[in-house]
MARSEFI-309955 format. One record per residue (C-alpha): residue in one letter; x, y, z. Coordinates in steps of 0.2 Angstrom, whole numbers, plus 5000, padded with zeros to 4 digits. Example, Ala and Ser with C-alpha at 12.3 -4.5 7.8 and 13.67 -1.06 7.14 Angstrom:
A506249785039S506849955036
end
This chain:
X500845765135X500445905149X498945855159X498745685153X499545515157X499045345150X499545165159X500845065149X500344865146X501444725153X502944705143X503244535133X504744425136X505344425118X505444625120X506844605133X507944515120X507944655107X508844805116X509744855100X508144865090X507344965103X508845095103X508845105084X506945135085X507145275098X508445365088X507245355072X505945445083X507045585088X507345635069X506545795064X505045735055X503545845054X502345695054X503145615069X503845775079X502145825085X500745735091X498945815090X498345915105X496845815111X495545955112X494245915126X492746035123X492246015141X493646135145X493146305139X494946375138X496546285132X498246355132X499146305115X500746395118X501746245125X501346135110X501846275098X503246255086X503946415079X504846445062X505746605058X505446685041X506646835040X506346875022X504546835022X504546725007X503746565014X501946515009X500746415020X500646265008X502546255008X502646275027X501346135030X502146015017X504046045017X504745925030X506446005029X505946155038X506646165056X505346215069X505846255086X504746245102X504146415107X504846385125X506646375118X506546545109X506746715118X505246795127X505346945115X505546895097X506447005084X505247145079X505847135060X505646955057X504046865052X503646705062X502646545058X501846445072X501246275070X500246145080X499146005078X497445985086X496145835087X494545875094X493645745104X491945835099X491445955085X492146135088X490946265083X491346445083X492646445096X494046585095X495846565093X496746715103X498446785102X498446855120X499147025122X500947035127X501047215135X499447235144X499947405151X500447485135X499347615127X497947535118X498347625102X499947535099X499647365105X499347195096X500247105081X500347195064X499647055053X499046885058X498646745046X497746585053X497746435041X496846265046X497346105036X496645935037X497645805027X498645945019X496946015012X496546195017X495046215028X495046405030X496246555030X495746695042X496546865046X496746985060X497947115067X498047295068X498847325051X497447245042X495947355036X494347325045X493547245030X494847105029X494947055048X493946905053X493147005068X493147185064X493247315078X494447315092X495847305080X497147285094X496347115099X497146975088X495746835087X494846735074X493446615075X493746425072X492746275069X493446095068X492645925064X492645785077X494145665078X495045735063X496845795066X496945975061X498646075058X498546255062X499746375054X499846545062X500946685053X501346835064X502246995061X502547155071X501347305070X501847475062X502247545079X503747425080X503147315094X503747135095X502747005086X502046865098X500946705098X500346665116X498946555108X497446505117X495846425111X494246485119X492446435120X491146565116X490846665132X492546655138X493446765126X493746925139X495246855147X495947025151X495347205151X495347295134X496147455141X497747465151X497647455170X497847645172X496547685158X495247765170X496547905172X496747915154X494947925151X494748065164X496148165156X495348145139X493748225146X494748365155X495748405139X494348405128X493248525139X494748645141X495048635122X493248675118X493148815130X494848905124X494448865106X492748965107X493749095116X494849105101X493349115089X492649255099X494249365104X495349305089X496949315101X498449215096X498649155114X496949065113X497348995096X498948915101X498348855118X496748775110X497848685097X499048625110X497648565121X496748485105X498448385103X498448335121X496648275118X497048165103X498548095112X497448045127X496247965114X497547865107X498147805124X496347735128X496247655110X494947775103X494847725085X494247845071X493247705064X492547795050X494247875044X495647755049X494747585049X495247555031X496847645032X497847565046X499447625038X499047795044X499047755062X500847755065X501147925056X499848005067X500547925082X502248005078X501448175072X500248215086X501148185102X502748265095X501748415088X501348445107X503148485110X503348625097X501548705098X501948715117X503248845113X502248935100X500948955114X502349015125X502749155113X500949215112X500749205131X502149315135X502149415118X504049385117X504149455099X503849625106X504449615124X505949505122X506549495104X508149415107X507449275118X506049265105X507349205092X507749055103X505949015107X505749005087X507248905084X506948765097X505248715089X505948735072X507248595076X505848495083X504948495067X506448455057X506748305068X505048245066X505048255047X506748165047X505948035058X504448005047X505647995032X506647855041X505047765044X504647765025X506347695021X506647575036X504947525042X504447495061X505747475074X505647405091X504447495104X504247645093X506147685094X506247785077X508147795075X508747925088X507048005091X507047975110X508748035111X508248195101X506748215112X507848215127X509048335119X507648455115X506948445133X508648485140X508748635129X506948685133X507348675152X508848795149X507648915139X506248895152X507548955166X508049095155X506249145153X505949125172X507349255175X506549395166X505749535176X503949505170X502549405179X501849325164X503649265158X504049195176X502249115176X502549035159X504448995163X504048895179X502748795169X503948765156X505248695168X503948565175X503448525157X505148495151X505648395166X504148285164X504648245146X506448205151X505748075165X504548015151X505947985139X506947885153X505347785157X504947745139X506747695136X506647575150X507947655161X506747685175X505147605181X503647705187X501947665193X501147815183X501447885166X502448045167X501748115151X499948105156X500348185173X501348315165X499948355152X498748375167X499748495177X500248605162X498348615156X497748665173X499248785177X499048875160X497148875160X497348975176X498849065168X497749125153X496449185165X497749285175X498449345158X496749405152X496449485169X498049585167X497649635149X495949695154X496749805168X498049855155X496649895142X495649995155X497250095159X497550115141X495750165138X495850295152X497550355145X496750365127X495250455135X496550575143X497450585126X495850625117X495450755130X497150825128X497050825109X495350905110X496151035122X497451065110X496151085096X495151205106X496751295110X497151295091X495451355088X495651495100X497251545093X496551545076X495151655081X496351765090X497451785075X495851815065X495251945078X496852035080X497152045061X495452125060X495952245073X497552285064X496752295047X495552425052X496752555058X497852515044X496452545032X496152715041X497952755039X498252705021X496552755014X496552935019X498452955014X498152884998X496552984995X497453145001X498953114989X497753084975X496753244979X498453334981X499053274963X497353314954X496853474963X498453544971X497653514988X496353404995X494553455001X495253445019X496653565015X498453545009X499353385012X500653425026X501753275022X503353275013X503553144999X504753055009X503753055025X502252995015X503252855007X503852805023X502152785030X501452695015X502952575015X502752525033X500952515033X501152395018X502552295028X501352285043X499952215032X501252085025X501752035042X499852015047X499551915031X500951795036X500251775053X498651725046X499451605034X500351525048X498751505057X497751435043X499251305039X499351255057X497451225058X497451125041X496251245032X497551295019X497551195003X498351224986X497451314972X498351244957X498651314939X499451234924X500951294914X502251434914X503151374929X504851434924X504151594916X503351634932X504851594942X505851704931X504651844934X504751824952X506651824953X506951974941X505652074951X507152104963X508252184950X507852354955X508152314974X509852234969X510352394959X509852504973X510952404986X512352374973X512052184975X512452074960X510951954955X511451804945X510151684940X510051524928X508451444923X508051284913X506851254899X504951254903X504351074908X502751014900X501151004910X501951084926X500551114940X500851244954X500051354966X500551534960X500151624977X501051494987X502551494976X502551684976X502651684995X504051544995X505151634982X504851814989X505251755007X506851665002X507451804990X506951945004X507951845016X509551835005X509452025000X509152065019X510851985025X511952015009X513052175012X513352304998X514452234984X513952054988X512951934976X511351834976X511351684965X509751584960X510051414951X508451324945X508351154937X507051014936X506850824932X505150834924X504450794941X505250904954X505851084953X507551114962X507951284967X509551344975X509651524982X511351574988X512051734996X513651805001X513051865019X513851835035X513051665036X512251565050X513151475065X512951285067X511851305083X510651415073X510451315057X509351185065X508151325072X508051445057X506351375052X505551395069X504251515072X504851685079X506651625080X507951755074X509851725073X510651815086X511251985081X509852005068X508352055079X508152225070X508052145053X506552015054X505151955064X505551775063X503951725053X504551725035X505551565035X504351475047X502951525034X504051455020X504351295028X502551265031X502151305013X503451185007X502751045018X501051085011X501751044994X502550885001X504250964996X505850985005X506851135011X508651135019X509951265023X511851255023X512851395029X514651445035X514951595046X515751735036X515451645019X513551655016X512051535016X511151435003X509351375004X508951224994X507151204989X506351044980X504551054975X503450934965X502550994950X501550844945X499850784952X500550614956X501850694968X500750824975X499550794990X498150684985X496350744981X496950904972X496250944955X496451074942X495051204940X494251214923X494751394922X496651424924X496751544939X498251624932X497251674916X495751714926X496751834937X497451914921X495751934914X495052014929X496452134930X496252184911X494352214914X494552314929X495952424920X494952454905X493452524915X493252714913X493352784931X492852954925X491052884923X490852894941X491053074941X490053114925X488853264926X487353164921X487553044935X487853174947X486253264942X485253104942X484453024957X485852964968X485952774972X485752724990X487252634998X487052555016X488652535025X488652405039X490252435049X490452425068X492052535068X491452715068X493152785061X493052665047X491152695044X491452875043X492952855031X491852755020X490452875021X491653015016X492252915002X490552884994X489853054998X489353144982X489052984972X487852894984X486552934997X487352845012X486452755025X487552685041X487252545052X488252495068X488052305068X487252175057X485552175066X485252355063X485852335045X484552205041X483152325048X483752465038X483952365022X482152305024X481552475027X482452575014X482852455001X484552524996X485352504980X486952424987X487552355004X489352365010X489652265025X490952205037X491052015042X491452025061X490152125069X489152105085X487352045086X487351975068X488951945058X489151985039X488751805033X487151795043X486651975036X487051925018X486051755021X484451845027X484451985013X484751855000X483151755006X481951905008X481051944992X481152134997X483052134998X483551984987X484052104972X485252204982X487052184978X488152154993X490052184995X490852115010X492352225016X493252125029X494852085037X494651895035X495651865020X495651675019X495051585005X493851475015X493151645022X493051715004X492151554999X490951565014X490451745010X490151704991X489151554996X488051655006X487651764991X488951914992X489351984975X491052034979X492352004994X493652134997X495052125011X495652255022X496652365018X495652395002X495952504987X494652644987X494552654968X494252464966X492852484979X491952624969X492252534953X491452374960X489952464967X489652554950X489752394940X488652294952X487252434951X487352454933X487252254930X485452254937X484752334921X485052174912X483552094921X482352224915X482952214898X482452034898X480652074904X480552214891X481052094877X479451984881X478452154881X477852124899X476851964896X476651854911X477051674906X476151554918X477251404913X478851504916X480051404928X480451534942X482151514951X482551684957X481651784971X481851934960X481151854944X479751794955X479451964962X479452044945X478251914939X477051944953X477052134949X476752104931X475351984935X474452114947X474652244933X473952114920X472452074931X472052264933X472352324916X470552384914X470652474930X471052654926X471252694944X472652564947X473952644958X475652604965X474852564983X473652434974X475152344967X476152364983X474752274993X474652144979X476452094982X476652135000X477752294998X477452475005X477452604992X479252664996X479852484996X479052444980X479752604972X481552564978X481552384972X480752414955X482052554952X483452444957X482852304946X482152384931X482652574933X480852604931X479552684943X477952584947X476952704936X478152694922X477952504923X476152514923X476052624907X477252514898X476352354902X474652434897X475352494880X476252334876X474652224879X473652354869X474952334854X474752144856X472852154855X472852274840X474052154830X472852014834X471352124829X470452084846X469352244844X469252414839X470552544844X469352624857X468752454863X470652404866X471052574874X469652544887X470152364890X471952424895X471352564906X471252714895X469652814896X470352954886X470552894868X471653034862X472753024877X472952834873X473352874855X474653004860X475552884872X475452744860X476352844847X477652914859X478152734863X478052644847X478152784834X476552734825X474652764828X473552624835X472552634820X473952594808X474452444818X472652374817X472752404798X474352304795
end
């Protein structure tokens, strides 16, 4: 036995004569008998450490079917001394080790160690998988203890430090003990080993727990964790993909370093050791493909390099597939030597080579961030290739290439991300500056559009005023000539042909101005659709056949085909009118005599399709693309058009979310194809139908206006009566003079040159009606209307706005400010006179209401109108002074804050009564009420309502009510 030699005694004489017997005995001792093959190891407790490996006998159990009782008792099992076996045992085979120990003194809580085979391997993957230690005395089991990385913490004899294979043992003094040690490799595929030693308490730390280079791994663990935490917080704050992928990649690096130093997730994996190897496979290998995802975000390859980005996606996809295949192989094949999972390392080398080529391609891109990442990726893939060679045993290094590669990459890309953020900040500042410039440019364009819109409005105003002065006198002159044979200014010195020419061209000029304004409103976004429902095809037929007379005059054939009426069609009558009229006018304009214009209409219950075809000379290919441009005219047609109509048509079609196109061949004519939606779901959003159909309302208004008797304006009774006062507020002296002449004889005309002067005159004279322009100096028509409507002295006065601002928004603004009517220039003089007459006559209804309540002031009446409140105040003053026989108009004026003349004008406008008439009617109405309630005698009641002369009271009462006061009291 090693370390022990005992002296042999002198040999007897008879021993020398028995050589044959000794030979036989020696041969017997060489037989493989478990009881004779191994002498007990004499355990001297004075020595704290005992190496048991030389005395160890080993038995292979490839199928893992042997049990401890069988191994200790079956003498047929062939054990082999450990020294005769290879240094590295088969990683898939289970081995039994056996030795006998005889302690010279009692052994208490010593430790049996299986000493580590690879001290410099990462701590996470070291140690046997499962170790079972059995102790027998006379084939009786003393204890069975477990240790090893593949046993849960609760099962191991000594929990914690699952890489260390050790159990505590205790032996009685002098008794031979048989130790059986069963070992199998761990789930990482490392070789099983024995290397048994028995150690006294206090002598168990025979080698460092961590590898020799563990200090560097611990340093790397701290560095990667800090960098991960910083960039993860950056991602939480900025939500940028580059921070997410980089922090995920660094997190995996941190976990890899934690496994390298043996950091055990005690509360998660202590009882689940089977998860350690899958984690070891997933975490380090996930570093490989998350690196490329980070690279995609770093250089923004999806947008900047889309072709290269496909390869940057394909490579990590292959890595993920290989990792899944490797995990599947583990489930079916179990652990293999030194974590060689099939061809895993070969695939890692292949991916690294592919990644190296991809990194070189990225570096060649003319982009700083791409070059930065590409150079880093070159070093990263090279470090992985070197690591594969090192892990496979082809090269030997004094450092771990993976760890150094991670360190260099983490540092480089941390600076790279900072550099990237700096570039992005500079780019963001440049984009912010550019955006500010763009906003400034957009604002400039908006300001320019606003100026242009104002220009169109102003110039149209300037156009409309002289047009009014042309068309108005001409129309009046013709009317006078037709009625009287000659006008008041003398005979009309225009032939019928000349008059019609002037009238036709003024109307044409007006139409052009309207189109310019429509274009301006469409461009500024102030034009919207005013929808009506029903009668789409009927209205379309009416528009088309309105050109029949023109077709007859020019000897042009007009052909049309219309479908049945769709149900519930909605459309804008005015916009559709402009579209159809423009297209048909254009068709007739360029169709020669003897030609044809064809209109084909159809619908599919959602869209109206209209084809308008002519047989004109057609449009060249170069001009077709420009026919809808503003002010563009086909060469050779300048005398026929302004270039506005088709541009306006295109804008109106776009407003409907429709389409319009043109096809043409020179010499064969043109065809315009129009497609318009007529359902709410296809028209622009936020459009609704009005409660009253605009088409029906327009028809009703026309019918009412046409039924009024214009002769009433010139009736003798009205001319003999007191003429109403009309205030004209117009800054154009010619138009103001024309209007004054138009109203002369029917109205007493007051004239103001601007809105401020008009306001002062309205307060001073209290006219019966105000006719005002909108665009005026000092105060425009809107402000004037607003002021008059909110002053009790003028709140009752009807206001007509007569203006060149023809837009719907302008009209709504005027009506919102309180205007009673809104007429656009040029206007029809008959319509103006009719509207003025109707508005003045309508004021009589208010007095009829107060007359119906017999002048009684109701204190609890809810007053919502300035005019109502004014009348209530007047009636209240009269009621409070009924017994005052000397009550005068001046007294009432002082009570309500009016001058005598202002009070007279306002009361006449509201009630068609003078102040004195109102006093008399209130006195008599109150007297009748008192008489009906028998509040006193006739004389007492007469005195109480301000009559000191009883006979005059009786006469006045009978004239008003047709009955004597005494008869009322007697009823």
